[in-house]
C-alpha positions as MATLAB code, in Angstrom:
seq = 'MQRRALLSVWDKEGLVEFARGLVDLGWELVGSGGTARALRDAGLPVTDVAQVTGFPEMLGGRVKTLHPAIHAGLLARPDPADLAELAAHGLAPVDLVAVNLYPFEATVARPGVSLDEAVEQIDIGGVALLRAAAKNWARVTVVSAPGQYAEVLAELRAHGQATEATRRRLALEAFRLTAAYDAAIAAYLADRGFGGEEKFPVRLTLAGHLAQVLRYGENPHQAAAYYTYRPGAGPLGGKVLGGKALSYNNLLDLDAAWRTATSLAEPAVAIIKHTNPCGLARADTLLEAYRRALEGDPVSAFGSVVAANRPVDPETAAAMLDLFIEVLAAPAFAPEAAALFQERRPNTRLVAMGDAEAPLVSWEVRSVRGGLLLQEPDPCKDDPATWRVVTERAPSPQEWRALEFGWRAVAHVKSNAIVLCQADALVGVGAGQMSRVDAVRVALMKAGPRAGGAVLASDAFFPFPDGVAVAGEAGVTAVVQPGGAQRDEEVIAEANRWGMAMVFTGRRHFRH';
ca = [
       0.000    0.000    0.000;
       1.282    3.456   -0.891;
       2.251    5.428    2.189;
       0.545    8.779    2.768;
       1.973   11.949    4.324;
      -0.128   14.888    5.503;
       1.695   18.218    5.332;
       0.256   21.366    6.920;
       2.869   23.946    7.876;
       3.001   27.652    8.604;
       6.775   27.845    8.284;
       7.606   26.717    4.742;
      11.367   26.473    5.375;
      12.653   23.175    3.916;
       9.127   22.069    2.995;
       9.652   21.569   -0.735;
      12.899   19.640   -0.287;
      11.295   17.395    2.349;
       8.212   16.782    0.210;
      10.335   16.052   -2.872;
      12.251   13.457   -0.878;
       8.959   11.800    0.124;
       7.743   11.738   -3.468;
      11.009   10.190   -4.633;
      10.396    7.421   -2.091;
       6.919    6.802   -3.520;
       4.831    8.580   -0.879;
       1.500   10.257   -1.604;
       1.274   13.875   -0.411;
      -1.811   15.459    1.112;
      -1.624   19.176    1.815;
      -3.810   21.870    3.345;
      -4.330   25.419    2.081;
      -1.094   27.309    1.531;
       1.003   24.182    2.006;
      -0.692   22.474   -0.952;
      -0.214   25.603   -3.065;
       3.482   25.782   -2.242;
       3.975   22.137   -3.198;
       1.969   22.494   -6.393;
       3.941   25.626   -7.361;
       7.109   23.548   -6.929;
       5.767   20.990   -9.424;
       5.037   18.280   -6.862;
       1.918   16.089   -6.992;
      -0.319   16.854   -4.001;
      -3.893   16.051   -3.009;
      -5.830   18.822   -1.255;
      -7.246   18.034    2.161;
     -10.671   19.000    0.823;
     -10.453   16.164   -1.723;
      -9.801   13.686    1.101;
     -12.559   14.986    3.375;
     -15.069   15.762    0.652;
     -15.652   19.024    2.475;
     -14.351   22.515    1.636;
     -12.323   24.682    3.976;
     -14.647   26.730    6.175;
     -14.709   29.922    8.221;
     -11.832   31.596    6.458;
      -9.564   28.569    6.868;
     -10.340   27.988   10.566;
     -11.650   24.514    9.713;
      -9.619   22.401    7.297;
      -8.272   19.187    8.799;
     -10.781   18.706   11.627;
     -12.607   15.817    9.960;
     -12.956   12.034   10.530;
     -11.392   11.318    7.149;
      -8.180   12.875    8.449;
      -8.210   11.916   12.113;
      -9.417    8.365   11.565;
      -6.491    7.921    9.182;
      -4.171    9.220   11.867;
      -5.565    7.384   14.873;
      -6.078    3.948   13.304;
      -3.842    1.519   15.176;
      -1.614   -0.901   13.245;
      -3.947   -3.853   13.732;
      -6.261   -5.597   11.216;
      -9.505   -4.489   12.889;
      -8.724   -0.769   12.715;
      -7.391   -0.967    9.173;
     -10.447   -2.962    8.070;
     -12.751   -0.349    9.610;
     -10.944    2.378    7.681;
     -11.335    0.433    4.446;
     -15.027   -0.116    5.116;
     -15.515    3.645    5.149;
     -13.355    4.209    2.108;
     -10.584    5.836    4.129;
      -6.825    5.397    3.999;
      -4.295    5.556    6.851;
      -1.974    8.521    7.265;
       1.567    7.380    8.031;
       3.382   10.670    8.527;
       2.333   14.147    9.630;
       4.447   17.275    9.216;
       2.935   20.250   11.029;
       4.217   23.468   12.500;
       1.902   25.858   14.254;
       0.688   29.409   13.780;
       3.292   31.790   15.285;
       1.323   32.760   18.380;
       4.332   33.677   20.547;
       5.983   35.738   17.815;
       2.700   37.533   17.193;
       2.022   38.539   20.798;
       5.655   39.644   21.214;
       5.120   42.424   18.644;
       4.245   45.844   20.077;
       0.641   46.934   19.715;
      -0.872   43.559   18.808;
      -4.586   43.495   19.578;
      -6.402   40.700   21.377;
      -8.293   39.825   18.192;
      -5.030   39.543   16.236;
      -3.576   37.296   18.934;
      -6.629   35.032   19.025;
      -6.457   34.483   15.257;
      -2.963   33.038   15.764;
      -4.192   30.311   18.130;
      -3.766   27.144   16.101;
      -6.496   24.512   16.537;
      -6.213   22.051   13.673;
      -2.424   21.877   13.778;
      -2.379   21.070   17.485;
      -5.021   18.376   16.955;
      -2.973   16.818   14.135;
       0.191   16.765   16.227;
      -1.525   15.245   19.234;
      -3.308   12.579   17.169;
      -0.120   11.602   15.344;
       1.925   11.597   18.554;
      -0.667    9.472   20.344;
      -0.359    6.911   17.541;
       3.455    6.916   17.500;
       3.374    3.120   17.141;
       2.459    3.606   13.482;
       2.687    7.320   12.626;
       5.764    9.519   12.350;
       5.090   13.055   13.613;
       7.342   15.842   12.370;
       6.830   19.061   14.335;
       9.758   21.238   13.189;
      11.692   21.831    9.954;
      14.872   20.808   11.746;
      13.575   17.228   11.854;
      13.109   16.840    8.075;
      16.616   15.650    7.212;
      16.731   13.020    9.970;
      13.325   11.608    9.053;
      14.153   11.422    5.346;
      17.419    9.654    6.119;
      15.609    6.992    8.143;
      12.904    6.534    5.505;
      15.581    5.999    2.875;
      17.485    3.566    5.076;
      14.620    1.572    6.615;
      11.441    2.387    4.714;
      10.047    4.055    7.843;
      11.297    5.914   10.893;
      12.593    3.596   13.590;
      10.505    3.004   16.700;
      13.012    4.895   18.838;
      12.766    7.897   16.524;
       8.958    7.788   16.433;
       8.865    7.745   20.246;
      11.242   10.683   20.515;
       9.404   12.703   17.867;
       6.102   12.018   19.623;
       7.531   13.310   22.880;
       8.817   16.439   21.146;
       5.381   17.011   19.614;
       3.642   16.739   22.995;
       6.190   19.103   24.515;
       5.543   21.538   21.695;
       1.773   21.530   22.126;
       2.112   21.798   25.918;
       4.387   24.836   25.568;
       2.058   26.345   22.962;
      -0.938   26.044   25.274;
       1.100   27.421   28.187;
       2.029   30.485   26.129;
      -1.636   31.079   25.275;
      -2.683   30.666   28.908;
       0.021   33.089   30.082;
      -1.001   35.685   27.495;
      -4.671   35.491   28.429;
      -3.885   35.584   32.151;
      -1.841   38.760   31.645;
      -4.925   40.293   30.064;
      -7.193   39.564   32.987;
      -8.978   36.442   31.728;
      -8.555   34.931   35.193;
     -10.476   37.719   36.852;
      -9.205   38.450   40.345;
      -7.398   35.144   40.848;
      -3.952   35.622   42.358;
      -2.697   32.073   42.025;
      -4.152   29.742   39.377;
      -5.149   26.221   40.360;
      -2.913   24.920   37.569;
       0.418   26.609   36.900;
       1.561   26.393   33.287;
       5.156   27.218   32.420;
       6.845   26.866   29.059;
      10.534   27.244   28.356;
      12.518   27.037   25.140;
      16.004   25.569   25.214;
      18.403   28.413   24.487;
      21.714   26.831   25.447;
      23.136   23.638   26.916;
      25.664   24.987   29.380;
      29.120   23.546   30.043;
      27.996   22.777   33.591;
      25.981   24.238   36.459;
      27.200   25.847   39.661;
      29.942   23.187   39.764;
      31.596   21.103   37.023;
      29.903   17.882   38.136;
      26.391   19.369   37.616;
      24.732   19.322   34.191;
      22.816   22.493   33.317;
      20.900   24.269   30.558;
      19.371   27.706   29.997;
      15.749   28.108   28.878;
      13.961   31.262   27.777;
      10.259   32.056   27.869;
      10.373   33.234   24.247;
      11.982   31.149   21.495;
      15.111   32.737   20.132;
      15.437   35.256   22.960;
      18.944   36.077   24.148;
      20.145   36.044   27.775;
      17.658   38.075   29.847;
      16.295   39.354   26.546;
      19.667   40.813   25.563;
      22.081   40.120   22.722;
      25.589   38.761   23.233;
      28.048   40.833   21.196;
      31.198   38.908   21.915;
      33.270   36.851   24.314;
      33.020   33.293   25.563;
      29.741   31.461   26.057;
      27.836   32.457   29.189;
      27.917   29.993   32.071;
      25.258   29.068   34.642;
      26.847   31.309   37.282;
      27.350   34.109   34.741;
      23.621   34.122   34.006;
      22.678   34.263   37.697;
      25.085   37.157   38.270;
      23.947   38.891   35.083;
      20.349   38.830   36.334;
      21.420   40.306   39.683;
      23.609   42.950   38.027;
      20.946   44.124   35.611;
      18.261   44.301   38.322;
      20.588   46.318   40.537;
      21.876   48.805   37.957;
      18.449   49.502   36.505;
      16.898   50.124   39.911;
      18.548   53.576   39.794;
      17.399   56.415   37.557;
      20.722   58.264   37.297;
      23.741   56.862   35.406;
      24.759   53.870   37.520;
      27.090   50.871   37.525;
      26.682   47.678   39.564;
      29.584   45.283   40.161;
      28.352   41.832   41.187;
      30.057   38.852   42.792;
      28.031   35.738   43.640;
      24.756   37.650   42.994;
      25.636   40.369   45.547;
      26.781   43.896   44.702;
      30.345   44.490   45.885;
      30.226   47.867   44.151;
      27.369   50.176   43.208;
      27.365   53.881   42.472;
      25.437   56.555   40.646;
      26.866   59.801   39.269;
      26.396   62.462   36.620;
      28.368   60.363   34.097;
      28.750   56.644   33.570;
      32.534   56.904   33.835;
      32.326   58.520   37.264;
      29.718   55.969   38.377;
      32.053   53.139   37.358;
      35.049   54.628   39.143;
      33.094   55.113   42.356;
      31.535   51.640   42.136;
      34.979   50.079   41.745;
      36.252   51.969   44.790;
      33.592   50.191   46.867;
      35.566   46.922   46.922;
      38.269   46.728   44.235;
      39.579   43.395   45.558;
      36.227   41.594   45.281;
      35.557   43.202   41.886;
      38.134   40.930   40.199;
      36.263   38.437   37.987;
      32.927   40.185   38.464;
      29.814   40.679   36.380;
      29.166   44.370   35.706;
      26.028   46.155   34.537;
      25.589   49.767   33.453;
      22.198   51.411   32.997;
      23.480   53.683   30.210;
      25.197   52.819   26.904;
      28.921   52.223   27.392;
      31.024   54.957   25.764;
      34.684   54.597   24.739;
      35.992   56.472   27.811;
      34.160   54.202   30.239;
      35.192   51.120   28.261;
      38.856   52.187   28.410;
      38.640   52.536   32.201;
      37.026   49.113   32.515;
      39.814   47.382   30.623;
      42.024   47.475   33.723;
      39.592   45.149   35.561;
      39.033   41.472   34.790;
      35.287   41.432   34.020;
      33.509   38.163   33.225;
      30.350   39.772   31.758;
      29.514   43.397   30.990;
      25.878   44.315   30.349;
      24.540   47.665   29.166;
      21.655   48.941   27.066;
      24.134   49.346   24.187;
      27.822   49.759   23.382;
      29.383   52.451   21.251;
      31.187   50.734   18.336;
      34.531   52.055   19.599;
      33.788   50.702   23.095;
      32.946   47.241   21.783;
      36.074   47.288   19.623;
      38.258   48.060   22.657;
      37.005   44.982   24.466;
      37.271   42.778   21.397;
      40.895   43.844   20.986;
      42.090   43.962   24.596;
      39.632   41.711   26.493;
      38.237   39.324   23.855;
      36.935   36.845   26.452;
      34.704   39.403   28.176;
      31.090   38.688   27.340;
      29.389   41.883   26.174;
      25.592   41.776   26.448;
      23.512   44.546   24.871;
      20.264   44.615   26.852;
      18.271   47.160   24.844;
      15.869   49.045   27.120;
      17.612   50.592   30.087;
      14.902   49.595   32.563;
      14.652   45.927   33.495;
      11.080   44.745   32.879;
       9.630   42.866   35.821;
       8.523   39.316   35.225;
       4.960   38.508   36.217;
       6.129   35.952   38.776;
       9.354   34.696   40.275;
       9.530   30.903   40.334;
      11.935   28.760   42.362;
      12.122   25.020   42.761;
      11.984   23.212   46.086;
      11.914   19.502   46.729;
       8.664   18.174   45.286;
       7.298   21.488   44.059;
       7.654   25.120   43.125;
       7.491   28.418   44.982;
       5.782   31.317   43.238;
       5.862   34.950   44.304;
       5.352   38.425   42.950;
       8.642   40.184   42.172;
       9.821   42.878   44.576;
       9.793   46.161   42.628;
      12.052   47.836   45.244;
      10.499   51.253   44.558;
       9.591   52.540   48.000;
       8.718   56.218   48.452;
      10.992   58.013   50.952;
       8.181   60.489   51.572;
       6.421   57.735   53.535;
       9.408   57.046   55.816;
       9.257   58.026   59.498;
      12.038   59.643   61.505;
      12.135   57.883   64.914;
      15.230   59.443   66.550;
      15.811   62.779   68.227;
      17.836   63.913   65.238;
      16.489   63.910   61.685;
      18.825   63.108   58.792;
      20.581   65.990   57.064;
      19.821   66.530   53.340;
      23.071   64.733   52.470;
      22.163   61.824   54.761;
      18.662   61.602   53.264;
      20.147   61.203   49.790;
      22.592   58.571   50.966;
      19.865   56.718   52.893;
      17.629   56.616   49.828;
      20.522   55.231   47.778;
      21.383   52.677   50.451;
      17.781   51.527   50.704;
      17.666   50.841   46.982;
      21.000   49.030   47.161;
      20.271   46.798   50.165;
      17.205   45.341   48.431;
      19.586   43.613   45.997;
      21.824   42.072   48.682;
      21.198   38.578   50.074;
      19.755   38.538   53.591;
      20.779   39.213   56.268;
      21.892   42.328   54.417;
      23.647   45.499   55.554;
      25.117   48.168   53.285;
      27.175   51.240   54.129;
      27.077   54.233   51.782;
      28.990   57.433   51.358;
      26.995   59.855   49.234;
      25.966   57.879   46.109;
      28.211   54.847   46.394;
      28.556   51.668   48.422;
      31.577   51.523   50.712;
      30.789   48.298   52.578;
      28.470   45.304   52.181;
      27.575   42.575   54.660;
      25.665   39.896   52.736;
      24.037   36.605   53.616;
      25.030   36.505   57.290;
      23.182   34.388   59.817;
      22.979   37.234   62.351;
      22.370   40.902   61.646;
      25.136   42.136   63.932;
      27.615   39.960   62.005;
      26.347   41.488   58.757;
      27.109   44.907   60.252;
      30.597   43.776   61.250;
      31.326   42.431   57.745;
      30.141   45.669   56.143;
      32.316   47.701   58.549;
      35.314   45.487   57.838;
      34.855   46.045   54.091;
      34.419   49.791   54.552;
      37.396   50.303   56.880;
      37.948   53.993   57.651;
      35.223   54.938   55.141;
      32.637   53.800   57.712;
      33.164   57.101   59.503;
      30.450   59.447   58.269;
      28.693   56.707   56.273;
      25.015   55.812   56.480;
      23.703   52.284   56.968;
      20.772   50.449   55.369;
      19.383   47.205   56.786;
      17.013   45.066   54.728;
      15.051   44.025   57.832;
      14.622   45.297   61.375;
      17.292   45.151   64.065;
      16.121   42.564   66.605;
      18.598   43.893   69.198;
      20.468   47.179   69.644;
      23.872   45.499   69.238;
      24.111   46.102   65.466;
      23.402   49.819   65.918;
      25.954   50.013   68.749;
      28.685   48.453   66.587;
      27.834   50.844   63.713;
      27.781   53.877   66.008;
      31.164   53.021   67.456;
      32.569   52.937   63.892;
      31.235   56.411   63.119;
      28.077   55.605   61.129;
      25.819   58.673   61.319;
      22.393   57.534   60.060;
      20.377   54.332   59.623;
      17.433   53.298   57.462;
      15.577   50.113   58.369;
      12.001   48.765   58.249;
      11.333   48.854   62.006;
       8.759   46.606   63.624;
      10.891   44.670   66.121;
       9.814   44.032   69.722;
      12.897   45.924   70.873;
      12.481   48.915   68.566;
      12.547   51.331   71.514;
      15.874   49.912   72.699;
      17.266   50.156   69.142;
      16.095   53.782   68.847;
      17.587   54.622   72.236;
      20.926   53.177   71.109;
      20.837   55.324   67.976;
      20.113   58.407   70.074;
      23.018   57.530   72.381;
      25.373   57.786   69.395;
      23.683   60.881   67.966;
      22.499   58.914   64.945;
      19.513   59.725   62.771;
      17.237   56.742   62.143;
      14.241   56.343   59.836;
      11.749   53.508   59.565;
      10.415   52.530   56.131;
       7.710   50.097   57.265;
       8.749   47.640   54.559;
      11.477   45.002   54.480;
      13.380   43.678   51.471;
      14.563   40.152   52.263;
      16.303   38.425   49.383;
      17.006   34.736   50.005;
];
């Protein structure tokens, strides 16, 4: 019996070559709509789906392949009873399906796309064909991407059909494709309020597209890969301009660096080590911001990931060449700046991020044993006008500015987190300590003599006055913290004892 292939593709890449290979092997081609026209224009014999179904396309092409003559041919199992039932109804089996879907994700990624335009790109018939063919992998070969054409043709030429192992794998890939497609639709509709007031859906649908198999994970003995929410998207939505391939740890630090730098409105540079800022500064120019950020902890800055919230100019690039930087991210790079790195630091990964402000994801997702944790992202955009002075002395104008900067910075440091600031730059960071007083001590140790006259920001309240006492002894002049501890009055009294100004924000910024 002549084998039959059903072809119905949006993306016509490689279609004609694949179909010609099938014809050369003696296969009959059945095509829908534009696919049939493309094959016919290439001089290939093709039967229209409407000739098989005995029914014309309907509703502007919305209904083409949704018909028993198609799906019975796909779903018939390779046993005599099913094949006899097909024959009794004058139907023939379909042995291979090649389908790719309407470009829903690409459509909704375009600016200004309307809901009606998006809905028209929700593929129905193609998904049904893929699922039917994949369900019947025991007999049917399902081809869901142009990249599979060459492999399938090679197996047909060698064996007369795709091997069972290949049919199983292609079926799995087809089910993964349709699952991701439905997840993308669900996410789009949820973002547009189709879920009403629901905060957390009963069923969480996530879809990722493999962007890169990484050399390894956090350590060389751990396998790892990077997935994006949009196919073809670069790291964090950016574009790599040069340097070595990004690693697992690079990507984690890049995310932290970009969040930190873009949390500030003025020209700013963040220097990140192990997802924590060891340097952060803002200034009138990017060059000055970089210099002041580097002064925060020049020892730790070696081998760092750096992010700038303004395009990198040649002067700033020249200054950066003296530091070993693993990854440098910015909205853009002047051609001369990129050329300097390519000549002098060719292994530095340059990532052009585009928009200077980091868009917030809808949800942050983390894995735990047996499940997932889901939370809203922390926008870290508190209003200093809502803060409350709780000490006898209010901050000076200079201290207010430094406190506001420190509060933005500490939100990007792992808890327990303490930062010390002089004007618009970090001078000491205590990150990830088990006790808050130890976080203060680490920040003071990093700051050294620069702690004198600095202000302090704490991501959560001080449970005891000891941290304030240690800071006061080192010459810290003002503190910003959420407040809300049982011993707040003791903490405030300690600040007054040292002549400190202290303000409560009423909001904490833990980052685990």
